[in-house]
N, CA, C and O atoms as a CHARMM CRD file, in Angstrom:
* protein
*
  380
    1    1 MET  N      0.85400  -1.17500   0.00000 PROA 1      0.00000
    2    1 MET  CA     0.00000   0.00000   0.00000 PROA 1      0.00000
    3    1 MET  C      0.89600   1.23300   0.00000 PROA 1      0.00000
    4    1 MET  O      1.76300   1.38200   0.86100 PROA 1      0.00000
    5    2 ASN  N      0.68100   2.10500  -0.96500 PROA 2      0.00000
    6    2 ASN  CA     1.45000   3.34000  -1.00900 PROA 2      0.00000
    7    2 ASN  C      0.66800   4.45900  -0.31500 PROA 2      0.00000
    8    2 ASN  O     -0.43600   4.23500   0.18300 PROA 2      0.00000
    9    3 LYS  N      1.24000   5.65100  -0.28800 PROA 3      0.00000
   10    3 LYS  CA     0.61800   6.75100   0.45400 PROA 3      0.00000
   11    3 LYS  C     -0.75300   7.11600  -0.11600 PROA 3      0.00000
   12    3 LYS  O     -1.69200   7.34700   0.64500 PROA 3      0.00000
   13    4 ALA  N     -0.88000   7.17200  -1.43800 PROA 4      0.00000
   14    4 ALA  CA    -2.16700   7.53000  -2.05200 PROA 4      0.00000
   15    4 ALA  C     -3.24600   6.52000  -1.68000 PROA 4      0.00000
   16    4 ALA  O     -4.38000   6.90500  -1.39600 PROA 4      0.00000
   17    5 GLU  N     -2.90900   5.24600  -1.67900 PROA 5      0.00000
   18    5 GLU  CA    -3.86700   4.20000  -1.30200 PROA 5      0.00000
   19    5 GLU  C     -4.23100   4.30900   0.17600 PROA 5      0.00000
   20    5 GLU  O     -5.38800   4.12100   0.55100 PROA 5      0.00000
   21    6 LEU  N     -3.24200   4.61300   1.01200 PROA 6      0.00000
   22    6 LEU  CA    -3.49400   4.78200   2.44100 PROA 6      0.00000
   23    6 LEU  C     -4.41200   5.96700   2.69000 PROA 6      0.00000
   24    6 LEU  O     -5.35400   5.86900   3.47600 PROA 6      0.00000
   25    7 VAL  N     -4.14400   7.08700   2.02600 PROA 7      0.00000
   26    7 VAL  CA    -4.98300   8.28300   2.17400 PROA 7      0.00000
   27    7 VAL  C     -6.41400   7.96100   1.76400 PROA 7      0.00000
   28    7 VAL  O     -7.35800   8.34000   2.45800 PROA 7      0.00000
   29    8 SER  N     -6.58200   7.26800   0.65100 PROA 8      0.00000
   30    8 SER  CA    -7.91600   6.91100   0.16600 PROA 8      0.00000
   31    8 SER  C     -8.64000   5.99600   1.15900 PROA 8      0.00000
   32    8 SER  O     -9.81800   6.20500   1.44600 PROA 8      0.00000
   33    9 ALA  N     -7.95200   5.00100   1.67400 PROA 9      0.00000
   34    9 ALA  CA    -8.56600   4.05600   2.61100 PROA 9      0.00000
   35    9 ALA  C     -8.98100   4.74600   3.91100 PROA 9      0.00000
   36    9 ALA  O    -10.07900   4.50900   4.41500 PROA 9      0.00000
   37   10 ILE  N     -8.11700   5.59000   4.44800 PROA 10     0.00000
   38   10 ILE  CA    -8.43800   6.30500   5.69100 PROA 10     0.00000
   39   10 ILE  C     -9.58400   7.27900   5.45000 PROA 10     0.00000
   40   10 ILE  O    -10.47400   7.42600   6.28800 PROA 10     0.00000
   41   11 SER  N     -9.55600   7.93700   4.30700 PROA 11     0.00000
   42   11 SER  CA   -10.60200   8.88600   3.95700 PROA 11     0.00000
   43   11 SER  C    -11.97400   8.21200   3.94400 PROA 11     0.00000
   44   11 SER  O    -12.94500   8.75500   4.47100 PROA 11     0.00000
   45   12 LYS  N    -12.04600   7.03900   3.34500 PROA 12     0.00000
   46   12 LYS  CA   -13.31000   6.29200   3.29700 PROA 12     0.00000
   47   12 LYS  C    -13.73300   5.81900   4.69000 PROA 12     0.00000
   48   12 LYS  O    -14.89800   5.93800   5.07100 PROA 12     0.00000
   49   13 ARG  N    -12.77400   5.28200   5.44000 PROA 13     0.00000
   50   13 ARG  CA   -13.09100   4.73700   6.76200 PROA 13     0.00000
   51   13 ARG  C    -13.52800   5.82600   7.74000 PROA 13     0.00000
   52   13 ARG  O    -14.45700   5.62800   8.52300 PROA 13     0.00000
   53   14 ALA  N    -12.85700   6.97300   7.68900 PROA 14     0.00000
   54   14 ALA  CA   -13.14900   8.05800   8.62900 PROA 14     0.00000
   55   14 ALA  C    -14.20300   9.02800   8.10000 PROA 14     0.00000
   56   14 ALA  O    -14.66700   9.91100   8.82100 PROA 14     0.00000
   57   15 GLU  N    -14.57500   8.85200   6.83300 PROA 15     0.00000
   58   15 GLU  CA   -15.55600   9.72200   6.19400 PROA 15     0.00000
   59   15 GLU  C    -15.15400  11.19900   6.27000 PROA 15     0.00000
   60   15 GLU  O    -15.94600  12.06100   6.65200 PROA 15     0.00000
   61   16 VAL  N    -13.89100  11.46000   5.89300 PROA 16     0.00000
   62   16 VAL  CA   -13.36900  12.82300   5.80700 PROA 16     0.00000
   63   16 VAL  C    -12.71400  12.98500   4.43400 PROA 16     0.00000
   64   16 VAL  O    -12.34200  11.99100   3.80900 PROA 16     0.00000
   65   17 PRO  N    -12.57000  14.21000   3.96300 PROA 17     0.00000
   66   17 PRO  CA   -11.95600  14.42100   2.64800 PROA 17     0.00000
   67   17 PRO  C    -10.51100  13.90800   2.59600 PROA 17     0.00000
   68   17 PRO  O     -9.78100  13.97100   3.58500 PROA 17     0.00000
   69   18 ALA  N    -10.12100  13.40700   1.43600 PROA 18     0.00000
   70   18 ALA  CA    -8.76500  12.89200   1.24800 PROA 18     0.00000
   71   18 ALA  C     -7.72700  13.97600   1.49800 PROA 18     0.00000
   72   18 ALA  O     -6.63700  13.68100   1.98700 PROA 18     0.00000
   73   19 SER  N     -8.04400  15.22900   1.17100 PROA 19     0.00000
   74   19 SER  CA    -7.08400  16.31500   1.39300 PROA 19     0.00000
   75   19 SER  C     -6.79600  16.50300   2.87700 PROA 19     0.00000
   76   19 SER  O     -5.67500  16.84100   3.25800 PROA 19     0.00000
   77   20 THR  N     -7.80200  16.28500   3.71000 PROA 20     0.00000
   78   20 THR  CA    -7.61600  16.38800   5.16400 PROA 20     0.00000
   79   20 THR  C     -6.70500  15.27300   5.66200 PROA 20     0.00000
   80   20 THR  O     -5.79400  15.51100   6.45600 PROA 20     0.00000
   81   21 VAL  N     -6.95700  14.06500   5.19400 PROA 21     0.00000
   82   21 VAL  CA    -6.13400  12.91800   5.59700 PROA 21     0.00000
   83   21 VAL  C     -4.69200  13.13800   5.14800 PROA 21     0.00000
   84   21 VAL  O     -3.76100  12.86800   5.90700 PROA 21     0.00000
   85   22 ASP  N     -4.49900  13.62300   3.92600 PROA 22     0.00000
   86   22 ASP  CA    -3.15900  13.87900   3.41100 PROA 22     0.00000
   87   22 ASP  C     -2.44100  14.92100   4.26900 PROA 22     0.00000
   88   22 ASP  O     -1.25400  14.77300   4.56000 PROA 22     0.00000
   89   23 SER  N     -3.14900  15.96500   4.67000 PROA 23     0.00000
   90   23 SER  CA    -2.55900  16.99900   5.53100 PROA 23     0.00000
   91   23 SER  C     -2.16000  16.43200   6.88400 PROA 23     0.00000
   92   23 SER  O     -1.10200  16.76700   7.41700 PROA 23     0.00000
   93   24 VAL  N     -3.00100  15.58000   7.43400 PROA 24     0.00000
   94   24 VAL  CA    -2.70700  14.95700   8.73500 PROA 24     0.00000
   95   24 VAL  C     -1.47500  14.05700   8.63100 PROA 24     0.00000
   96   24 VAL  O     -0.61000  14.08900   9.50500 PROA 24     0.00000
   97   25 LEU  N     -1.39300  13.25800   7.57000 PROA 25     0.00000
   98   25 LEU  CA    -0.22500  12.38700   7.40100 PROA 25     0.00000
   99   25 LEU  C      1.05600  13.20000   7.20500 PROA 25     0.00000
  100   25 LEU  O      2.11100  12.83500   7.72300 PROA 25     0.00000
  101   26 ASN  N      0.96400  14.29600   6.45900 PROA 26     0.00000
  102   26 ASN  CA     2.13700  15.16700   6.29300 PROA 26     0.00000
  103   26 ASN  C      2.54600  15.78800   7.62400 PROA 26     0.00000
  104   26 ASN  O      3.73600  15.90300   7.91900 PROA 26     0.00000
  105   27 GLY  N      1.56000  16.18900   8.42800 PROA 27     0.00000
  106   27 GLY  CA     1.85700  16.73500   9.75400 PROA 27     0.00000
  107   27 GLY  C      2.49300  15.69700  10.65800 PROA 27     0.00000
  108   27 GLY  O      3.41800  16.00600  11.41000 PROA 27     0.00000
  109   28 LEU  N      1.99800  14.45700  10.58800 PROA 28     0.00000
  110   28 LEU  CA     2.57400  13.36200  11.38000 PROA 28     0.00000
  111   28 LEU  C      4.02500  13.14500  10.98400 PROA 28     0.00000
  112   28 LEU  O      4.88800  12.98600  11.84700 PROA 28     0.00000
  113   29 GLN  N      4.29800  13.13800   9.69200 PROA 29     0.00000
  114   29 GLN  CA     5.66700  12.95300   9.22100 PROA 29     0.00000
  115   29 GLN  C      6.58000  14.04800   9.74500 PROA 29     0.00000
  116   29 GLN  O      7.67500  13.76600  10.23100 PROA 29     0.00000
  117   30 GLU  N      6.13800  15.29100   9.65100 PROA 30     0.00000
  118   30 GLU  CA     6.95300  16.40700  10.13000 PROA 30     0.00000
  119   30 GLU  C      7.21300  16.31000  11.62700 PROA 30     0.00000
  120   30 GLU  O      8.33000  16.55500  12.08200 PROA 30     0.00000
  121   31 GLU  N      6.18900  15.95600  12.38900 PROA 31     0.00000
  122   31 GLU  CA     6.35300  15.82900  13.84900 PROA 31     0.00000
  123   31 GLU  C      7.30500  14.69900  14.20600 PROA 31     0.00000
  124   31 GLU  O      8.14200  14.85500  15.09500 PROA 31     0.00000
  125   32 LEU  N      7.18800  13.55900  13.52200 PROA 32     0.00000
  126   32 LEU  CA     8.09000  12.43800  13.79500 PROA 32     0.00000
  127   32 LEU  C      9.53500  12.82200  13.49900 PROA 32     0.00000
  128   32 LEU  O     10.43300  12.50300  14.27800 PROA 32     0.00000
  129   33 VAL  N      9.76400  13.50100  12.38500 PROA 33     0.00000
  130   33 VAL  CA    11.12100  13.91600  12.02300 PROA 33     0.00000
  131   33 VAL  C     11.67600  14.88200  13.07000 PROA 33     0.00000
  132   33 VAL  O     12.82300  14.74100  13.49300 PROA 33     0.00000
  133   34 GLU  N     10.87600  15.85400  13.48700 PROA 34     0.00000
  134   34 GLU  CA    11.33700  16.81200  14.49600 PROA 34     0.00000
  135   34 GLU  C     11.58900  16.13200  15.84100 PROA 34     0.00000
  136   34 GLU  O     12.56800  16.44800  16.51700 PROA 34     0.00000
  137   35 ALA  N     10.72100  15.20700  16.23300 PROA 35     0.00000
  138   35 ALA  CA    10.89600  14.50200  17.50600 PROA 35     0.00000
  139   35 ALA  C     12.17900  13.66500  17.49800 PROA 35     0.00000
  140   35 ALA  O     12.92500  13.66200  18.47700 PROA 35     0.00000
  141   36 ILE  N     12.43200  12.96100  16.40100 PROA 36     0.00000
  142   36 ILE  CA    13.64500  12.15500  16.29400 PROA 36     0.00000
  143   36 ILE  C     14.87700  13.05700  16.32500 PROA 36     0.00000
  144   36 ILE  O     15.88300  12.71900  16.94800 PROA 36     0.00000
  145   37 THR  N     14.79700  14.19600  15.65700 PROA 37     0.00000
  146   37 THR  CA    15.91000  15.14500  15.65000 PROA 37     0.00000
  147   37 THR  C     16.22200  15.63000  17.06800 PROA 37     0.00000
  148   37 THR  O     17.38700  15.77700  17.43900 PROA 37     0.00000
  149   38 ARG  N     15.16800  15.87800  17.85600 PROA 38     0.00000
  150   38 ARG  CA    15.35100  16.32900  19.24600 PROA 38     0.00000
  151   38 ARG  C     15.75900  15.18700  20.17000 PROA 38     0.00000
  152   38 ARG  O     16.22800  15.43700  21.28000 PROA 38     0.00000
  153   39 GLY  N     15.59400  13.95700  19.74300 PROA 39     0.00000
  154   39 GLY  CA    15.90100  12.80400  20.59400 PROA 39     0.00000
  155   39 GLY  C     14.71300  12.34700  21.40800 PROA 39     0.00000
  156   39 GLY  O     14.86700  11.55100  22.33400 PROA 39     0.00000
  157   40 ASP  N     13.51700  12.84200  21.07800 PROA 40     0.00000
  158   40 ASP  CA    12.30600  12.44200  21.79500 PROA 40     0.00000
  159   40 ASP  C     11.79500  11.10200  21.29200 PROA 40     0.00000
  160   40 ASP  O     12.07400  10.69700  20.16300 PROA 40     0.00000
  161   41 LYS  N     11.05100  10.43200  22.13700 PROA 41     0.00000
  162   41 LYS  CA    10.41800   9.16400  21.79400 PROA 41     0.00000
  163   41 LYS  C      8.93900   9.44600  21.53600 PROA 41     0.00000
  164   41 LYS  O      8.29500  10.13900  22.32400 PROA 41     0.00000
  165   42 VAL  N      8.39900   8.91800  20.44500 PROA 42     0.00000
  166   42 VAL  CA     6.98800   9.10600  20.11100 PROA 42     0.00000
  167   42 VAL  C      6.30200   7.74900  20.20200 PROA 42     0.00000
  168   42 VAL  O      6.70800   6.79400  19.53900 PROA 42     0.00000
  169   43 ALA  N      5.26300   7.66900  21.02400 PROA 43     0.00000
  170   43 ALA  CA     4.54500   6.40900  21.19500 PROA 43     0.00000
  171   43 ALA  C      3.06900   6.60800  20.88400 PROA 43     0.00000
  172   43 ALA  O      2.43200   7.52600  21.40000 PROA 43     0.00000
  173   44 VAL  N      2.53600   5.74200  20.03800 PROA 44     0.00000
  174   44 VAL  CA     1.10300   5.67600  19.77500 PROA 44     0.00000
  175   44 VAL  C      0.68800   4.31800  20.34200 PROA 44     0.00000
  176   44 VAL  O      0.89300   3.29100  19.69600 PROA 44     0.00000
  177   45 PRO  N      0.10300   4.30700  21.55400 PROA 45     0.00000
  178   45 PRO  CA    -0.18700   3.05200  22.23200 PROA 45     0.00000
  179   45 PRO  C     -0.96200   2.07000  21.35000 PROA 45     0.00000
  180   45 PRO  O     -1.95500   2.42600  20.71600 PROA 45     0.00000
  181   46 GLY  N     -0.48300   0.83100  21.32900 PROA 46     0.00000
  182   46 GLY  CA    -1.10600  -0.22200  20.55300 PROA 46     0.00000
  183   46 GLY  C     -0.65100  -0.25800  19.11100 PROA 46     0.00000
  184   46 GLY  O     -0.80900  -1.28100  18.44600 PROA 46     0.00000
  185   47 LEU  N     -0.08200   0.84300  18.60200 PROA 47     0.00000
  186   47 LEU  CA     0.30200   0.89300  17.19000 PROA 47     0.00000
  187   47 LEU  C      1.81300   0.79900  17.00600 PROA 47     0.00000
  188   47 LEU  O      2.31100  -0.17600  16.44400 PROA 47     0.00000
  189   48 LEU  N      2.54100   1.80500  17.47600 PROA 48     0.00000
  190   48 LEU  CA     3.98900   1.78600  17.30200 PROA 48     0.00000
  191   48 LEU  C      4.67400   2.79400  18.20300 PROA 48     0.00000
  192   48 LEU  O      4.04700   3.69800  18.75600 PROA 48     0.00000
  193   49 THR  N      5.98000   2.61400  18.33600 PROA 49     0.00000
  194   49 THR  CA     6.84200   3.53900  19.05900 PROA 49     0.00000
  195   49 THR  C      8.01700   3.85500  18.15000 PROA 49     0.00000
  196   49 THR  O      8.60700   2.95400  17.55400 PROA 49     0.00000
  197   50 VAL  N      8.35600   5.12900  18.04200 PROA 50     0.00000
  198   50 VAL  CA     9.48100   5.56800  17.21300 PROA 50     0.00000
  199   50 VAL  C     10.43600   6.33200  18.11300 PROA 50     0.00000
  200   50 VAL  O     10.02500   7.21700  18.86200 PROA 50     0.00000
  201   51 GLU  N     11.72000   5.98300  18.03400 PROA 51     0.00000
  202   51 GLU  CA    12.72300   6.67300  18.83300 PROA 51     0.00000
  203   51 GLU  C     14.06500   6.66100  18.11800 PROA 51     0.00000
  204   51 GLU  O     14.29500   5.86900  17.20500 PROA 51     0.00000
  205   52 ARG  N     14.94300   7.55400  18.55100 PROA 52     0.00000
  206   52 ARG  CA    16.28700   7.59300  17.98800 PROA 52     0.00000
  207   52 ARG  C     17.15900   6.61200  18.75700 PROA 52     0.00000
  208   52 ARG  O     17.11600   6.55900  19.98600 PROA 52     0.00000
  209   53 ALA  N     17.95000   5.83800  18.02400 PROA 53     0.00000
  210   53 ALA  CA    18.86500   4.87900  18.63500 PROA 53     0.00000
  211   53 ALA  C     20.26600   5.15800  18.12700 PROA 53     0.00000
  212   53 ALA  O     20.44300   5.76300  17.07000 PROA 53     0.00000
  213   54 GLN  N     21.25700   4.71600  18.87900 PROA 54     0.00000
  214   54 GLN  CA    22.64500   4.91400  18.47100 PROA 54     0.00000
  215   54 GLN  C     23.23700   3.58300  18.04100 PROA 54     0.00000
  216   54 GLN  O     23.10500   2.57500  18.73600 PROA 54     0.00000
  217   55 ARG  N     23.87900   3.59200  16.91000 PROA 55     0.00000
  218   55 ARG  CA    24.56100   2.41000  16.40600 PROA 55     0.00000
  219   55 ARG  C     26.05400   2.61000  16.65700 PROA 55     0.00000
  220   55 ARG  O     26.61200   3.63300  16.26200 PROA 55     0.00000
  221   56 SER  N     26.69600   1.66200  17.29900 PROA 56     0.00000
  222   56 SER  CA    28.11700   1.76100  17.63900 PROA 56     0.00000
  223   56 SER  C     29.00000   1.65100  16.40300 PROA 56     0.00000
  224   56 SER  O     28.59500   1.10600  15.37600 PROA 56     0.00000
  225   57 ALA  N     30.20700   2.17700  16.52200 PROA 57     0.00000
  226   57 ALA  CA    31.19500   2.02000  15.45300 PROA 57     0.00000
  227   57 ALA  C     31.55600   0.53600  15.36600 PROA 57     0.00000
  228   57 ALA  O     31.56000  -0.17900  16.36800 PROA 57     0.00000
  229   58 ARG  N     31.85700   0.09600  14.14600 PROA 58     0.00000
  230   58 ARG  CA    32.17700  -1.32000  13.98100 PROA 58     0.00000
  231   58 ARG  C     33.05800  -1.50800  12.74800 PROA 58     0.00000
  232   58 ARG  O     33.22300  -0.59700  11.93700 PROA 58     0.00000
  233   59 THR  N     33.61200  -2.69800  12.62900 PROA 59     0.00000
  234   59 THR  CA    34.41500  -3.04200  11.46800 PROA 59     0.00000
  235   59 THR  C     33.52400  -3.80700  10.50000 PROA 59     0.00000
  236   59 THR  O     32.86200  -4.77300  10.87900 PROA 59     0.00000
  237   60 GLY  N     33.51400  -3.36500   9.24400 PROA 60     0.00000
  238   60 GLY  CA    32.73000  -4.03600   8.21600 PROA 60     0.00000
  239   60 GLY  C     33.64600  -4.58000   7.14300 PROA 60     0.00000
  240   60 GLY  O     34.86900  -4.54200   7.28000 PROA 60     0.00000
  241   61 ARG  N     33.04800  -5.09100   6.06500 PROA 61     0.00000
  242   61 ARG  CA    33.83400  -5.65800   4.98000 PROA 61     0.00000
  243   61 ARG  C     33.25100  -5.19700   3.65800 PROA 61     0.00000
  244   61 ARG  O     32.04000  -5.27200   3.45100 PROA 61     0.00000
  245   62 ASN  N     34.09600  -4.72500   2.77100 PROA 62     0.00000
  246   62 ASN  CA    33.67200  -4.35200   1.43300 PROA 62     0.00000
  247   62 ASN  C     33.38100  -5.64400   0.67500 PROA 62     0.00000
  248   62 ASN  O     34.29300  -6.44900   0.48200 PROA 62     0.00000
  249   63 PRO  N     32.13100  -5.87200   0.23600 PROA 63     0.00000
  250   63 PRO  CA    31.80000  -7.14600  -0.40500 PROA 63     0.00000
  251   63 PRO  C     32.47600  -7.33700  -1.76800 PROA 63     0.00000
  252   63 PRO  O     32.63100  -8.47200  -2.21900 PROA 63     0.00000
  253   64 GLN  N     32.87400  -6.25900  -2.42400 PROA 64     0.00000
  254   64 GLN  CA    33.52000  -6.38700  -3.73400 PROA 64     0.00000
  255   64 GLN  C     34.99100  -6.75900  -3.61500 PROA 64     0.00000
  256   64 GLN  O     35.51100  -7.54200  -4.41000 PROA 64     0.00000
  257   65 THR  N     35.66200  -6.18300  -2.60700 PROA 65     0.00000
  258   65 THR  CA    37.11000  -6.41700  -2.49600 PROA 65     0.00000
  259   65 THR  C     37.49200  -7.29700  -1.32500 PROA 65     0.00000
  260   65 THR  O     38.59900  -7.83400  -1.28800 PROA 65     0.00000
  261   66 GLY  N     36.58200  -7.45500  -0.35700 PROA 66     0.00000
  262   66 GLY  CA    36.90500  -8.22500   0.83800 PROA 66     0.00000
  263   66 GLY  C     37.69400  -7.42400   1.84900 PROA 66     0.00000
  264   66 GLY  O     38.00900  -7.93500   2.92400 PROA 66     0.00000
  265   67 GLU  N     38.02600  -6.17500   1.53400 PROA 67     0.00000
  266   67 GLU  CA    38.81700  -5.31300   2.40300 PROA 67     0.00000
  267   67 GLU  C     38.00700  -4.91300   3.63700 PROA 67     0.00000
  268   67 GLU  O     36.81300  -4.63100   3.53300 PROA 67     0.00000
  269   68 SER  N     38.65800  -4.88900   4.80400 PROA 68     0.00000
  270   68 SER  CA    38.01000  -4.43600   6.03400 PROA 68     0.00000
  271   68 SER  C     37.90700  -2.92700   6.02900 PROA 68     0.00000
  272   68 SER  O     38.83600  -2.23500   5.61100 PROA 68     0.00000
  273   69 ILE  N     36.77200  -2.41500   6.49500 PROA 69     0.00000
  274   69 ILE  CA    36.57600  -0.97200   6.58400 PROA 69     0.00000
  275   69 ILE  C     35.98900  -0.64400   7.94700 PROA 69     0.00000
  276   69 ILE  O     35.29200  -1.45900   8.55200 PROA 69     0.00000
  277   70 GLU  N     36.28100   0.55500   8.41600 PROA 70     0.00000
  278   70 GLU  CA    35.72400   1.01000   9.68300 PROA 70     0.00000
  279   70 GLU  C     34.43600   1.78800   9.39200 PROA 70     0.00000
  280   70 GLU  O     34.43500   2.71900   8.58600 PROA 70     0.00000
  281   71 ILE  N     33.35900   1.40400  10.04400 PROA 71     0.00000
  282   71 ILE  CA    32.07700   2.07300   9.89900 PROA 71     0.00000
  283   71 ILE  C     31.86800   2.92400  11.14300 PROA 71     0.00000
  284   71 ILE  O     31.90100   2.41700  12.26400 PROA 71     0.00000
  285   72 ALA  N     31.65300   4.21300  10.93900 PROA 72     0.00000
  286   72 ALA  CA    31.52600   5.15300  12.05600 PROA 72     0.00000
  287   72 ALA  C     30.22800   4.92700  12.83100 PROA 72     0.00000
  288   72 ALA  O     29.26500   4.36200  12.31300 PROA 72     0.00000
  289   73 ALA  N     30.22900   5.38000  14.07500 PROA 73     0.00000
  290   73 ALA  CA    29.00800   5.34500  14.88300 PROA 73     0.00000
  291   73 ALA  C     27.98800   6.27900  14.23900 PROA 73     0.00000
  292   73 ALA  O     28.35200   7.26900  13.60400 PROA 73     0.00000
  293   74 ALA  N     26.71100   5.95600  14.40900 PROA 74     0.00000
  294   74 ALA  CA    25.66600   6.77500  13.78700 PROA 74     0.00000
  295   74 ALA  C     24.37100   6.66000  14.57300 PROA 74     0.00000
  296   74 ALA  O     24.17300   5.72300  15.34600 PROA 74     0.00000
  297   75 HSD  N     23.49500   7.63000  14.35900 PROA 75     0.00000
  298   75 HSD  CA    22.15400   7.54900  14.91200 PROA 75     0.00000
  299   75 HSD  C     21.23900   6.95100  13.85600 PROA 75     0.00000
  300   75 HSD  O     21.46800   7.11800  12.65800 PROA 75     0.00000
  301   76 THR  N     20.20800   6.25900  14.30200 PROA 76     0.00000
  302   76 THR  CA    19.22200   5.66200  13.40400 PROA 76     0.00000
  303   76 THR  C     17.84800   5.75900  14.04400 PROA 76     0.00000
  304   76 THR  O     17.73900   5.99200  15.24800 PROA 76     0.00000
  305   77 ALA  N     16.82000   5.58600  13.26700 PROA 77     0.00000
  306   77 ALA  CA    15.46100   5.57300  13.80500 PROA 77     0.00000
  307   77 ALA  C     15.08600   4.14100  14.13400 PROA 77     0.00000
  308   77 ALA  O     15.31100   3.23200  13.33600 PROA 77     0.00000
  309   78 LYS  N     14.51700   3.94500  15.30200 PROA 78     0.00000
  310   78 LYS  CA    14.09000   2.62000  15.73900 PROA 78     0.00000
  311   78 LYS  C     12.57000   2.63600  15.84500 PROA 78     0.00000
  312   78 LYS  O     12.00300   3.45800  16.56500 PROA 78     0.00000
  313   79 VAL  N     11.91200   1.72700  15.12700 PROA 79     0.00000
  314   79 VAL  CA    10.45000   1.63100  15.15000 PROA 79     0.00000
  315   79 VAL  C     10.09600   0.28500  15.75800 PROA 79     0.00000
  316   79 VAL  O     10.57000  -0.75700  15.30500 PROA 79     0.00000
  317   80 THR  N      9.25800   0.31400  16.78700 PROA 80     0.00000
  318   80 THR  CA     8.82900  -0.90000  17.46400 PROA 80     0.00000
  319   80 THR  C      7.31700  -1.04500  17.31000 PROA 80     0.00000
  320   80 THR  O      6.56400  -0.10700  17.57200 PROA 80     0.00000
  321   81 ALA  N      6.89200  -2.21100  16.89000 PROA 81     0.00000
  322   81 ALA  CA     5.46200  -2.46900  16.71100 PROA 81     0.00000
  323   81 ALA  C      4.76700  -2.51800  18.06500 PROA 81     0.00000
  324   81 ALA  O      5.30500  -3.04400  19.04000 PROA 81     0.00000
  325   82 GLY  N      3.56600  -1.96200  18.10500 PROA 82     0.00000
  326   82 GLY  CA     2.75100  -2.01000  19.31400 PROA 82     0.00000
  327   82 GLY  C      1.96000  -3.30500  19.38700 PROA 82     0.00000
  328   82 GLY  O      2.01800  -4.12900  18.47400 PROA 82     0.00000
  329   83 SER  N      1.22700  -3.48000  20.46700 PROA 83     0.00000
  330   83 SER  CA     0.52000  -4.74000  20.70500 PROA 83     0.00000
  331   83 SER  C     -0.51300  -5.05700  19.62700 PROA 83     0.00000
  332   83 SER  O     -0.65400  -6.21800  19.24300 PROA 83     0.00000
  333   84 ASN  N     -1.24200  -4.05300  19.12700 PROA 84     0.00000
  334   84 ASN  CA    -2.24600  -4.31900  18.10000 PROA 84     0.00000
  335   84 ASN  C     -1.60400  -4.76300  16.78800 PROA 84     0.00000
  336   84 ASN  O     -2.13600  -5.64400  16.11300 PROA 84     0.00000
  337   85 LEU  N     -0.48000  -4.17300  16.42100 PROA 85     0.00000
  338   85 LEU  CA     0.21200  -4.60300  15.20000 PROA 85     0.00000
  339   85 LEU  C      0.77200  -6.00200  15.36800 PROA 85     0.00000
  340   85 LEU  O      0.72600  -6.80400  14.43600 PROA 85     0.00000
  341   86 LYS  N      1.29500  -6.30200  16.53500 PROA 86     0.00000
  342   86 LYS  CA     1.83900  -7.63600  16.78300 PROA 86     0.00000
  343   86 LYS  C      0.75000  -8.70000  16.70600 PROA 86     0.00000
  344   86 LYS  O      0.96000  -9.77300  16.14000 PROA 86     0.00000
  345   87 LYS  N     -0.43000  -8.39400  17.28400 PROA 87     0.00000
  346   87 LYS  CA    -1.55400  -9.33400  17.22100 PROA 87     0.00000
  347   87 LYS  C     -2.00900  -9.54800  15.78900 PROA 87     0.00000
  348   87 LYS  O     -2.29500 -10.67800  15.39200 PROA 87     0.00000
  349   88 ALA  N     -2.07900  -8.47000  15.00500 PROA 88     0.00000
  350   88 ALA  CA    -2.51700  -8.57700  13.60800 PROA 88     0.00000
  351   88 ALA  C     -1.53200  -9.43700  12.80400 PROA 88     0.00000
  352   88 ALA  O     -1.94800 -10.26500  11.99400 PROA 88     0.00000
  353   89 ALA  N     -0.24600  -9.24100  13.02400 PROA 89     0.00000
  354   89 ALA  CA     0.76100 -10.01900  12.30800 PROA 89     0.00000
  355   89 ALA  C      0.70500 -11.49400  12.71500 PROA 89     0.00000
  356   89 ALA  O      0.86400 -12.38100  11.87800 PROA 89     0.00000
  357   90 ALA  N      0.48200 -11.74100  13.98100 PROA 90     0.00000
  358   90 ALA  CA     0.43300 -13.11500  14.47600 PROA 90     0.00000
  359   90 ALA  C     -0.81400 -13.85100  13.98600 PROA 90     0.00000
  360   90 ALA  O     -0.81500 -15.08000  13.91600 PROA 90     0.00000
  361   91 ALA  N     -1.86600 -13.12200  13.64900 PROA 91     0.00000
  362   91 ALA  CA    -3.10700 -13.75600  13.21700 PROA 91     0.00000
  363   91 ALA  C     -3.05900 -14.24500  11.77200 PROA 91     0.00000
  364   91 ALA  O     -3.91600 -15.02400  11.35500 PROA 91     0.00000
  365   92 VAL  N     -2.07200 -13.79700  11.01100 PROA 92     0.00000
  366   92 VAL  CA    -1.94100 -14.21500   9.61500 PROA 92     0.00000
  367   92 VAL  C     -1.20100 -15.54400   9.56300 PROA 92     0.00000
  368   92 VAL  O     -0.08800 -15.64600  10.08100 PROA 92     0.00000
  369   93 PRO  N     -1.80600 -16.58300   8.93800 PROA 93     0.00000
  370   93 PRO  CA    -1.13400 -17.88100   8.89100 PROA 93     0.00000
  371   93 PRO  C      0.13200 -17.84500   8.02400 PROA 93     0.00000
  372   93 PRO  O      0.19500 -17.13900   7.01800 PROA 93     0.00000
  373   94 VAL  N      1.10800 -18.60500   8.43300 PROA 94     0.00000
  374   94 VAL  CA     2.36600 -18.71000   7.68900 PROA 94     0.00000
  375   94 VAL  C      2.15900 -19.67900   6.53800 PROA 94     0.00000
  376   94 VAL  O      1.61000 -20.76500   6.72200 PROA 94     0.00000
  377   95 GLN  N      2.59900 -19.28600   5.35400 PROA 95     0.00000
  378   95 GLN  CA     2.40600 -20.14800   4.18400 PROA 95     0.00000
  379   95 GLN  C      3.64100 -20.90900   3.85900 PROA 95     0.00000
  380   95 GLN  O      3.65400 -21.68400   2.90200 PROA 95     0.00000
């Protein structure tokens, strides 16, 4: 599902104009980016938690040459599924 499909689905379910849903999703994106930049944790109970995490420096390997390289420490975004997402995923049978 891409963003346009998501906007359409939410618009139908919530019975609000698609432009409103699109504005809300854009606002959510901006808030998440600003919160991660500040180092804040954003939690939507039952759905997900987004926070900034630190990845330690480590030694990696160039797959083309096999040469060892040093990878610098970095920050990354960590997204954790909430209980409702975990239940939904667990309810789908494995094929």
